[in-house]
C-alpha positions, 0 to 999 in steps of 0.5 A: 227511703223513709217518709214524714208527714207534716200537718200544718194549719197556718194562723200566721201567714207572714211567718209562714211566708218567711218559713217557706223561703227557708224550708227548702234549703233546710230540707236539702241539707239533709237530703230531704225532698217534698213528695206531695202537698195538699192545701185541701186534704180529704179525710178518708176515715176517722174524726177530728179537724183536718189541718189546712195543709199536709206535706209528705217529705222523703228522707234518705234514711231515719238518721237524716230525718232525725238529723234534720229535726234536731239540727241546731243550725236549723233551730230558727227554721223550725221555730218559724214553722211552729210560729206559723200555726198549729203543727205536727210532724210524724216520721213514718218508719 
């Protein structure tokens, strides 16, 4: 098992709503699952602005995570996520 964090501040709610409908099937295609999500993340240490939403994703392995993010068939879904606001996705491991 490997994990990724998604840090997102939504600035376009309509686009995010469309993305949210497609995100689940896109993740399932690569065996990924959301493990935890918060719309009120709390800083424990450090500085800088907090995102409006943080999601922890699990993937079966590194190859699945890289497959998900690089899958040409999911380009539209990834574009919707990016058009939703400020986004950063970090692979852990």
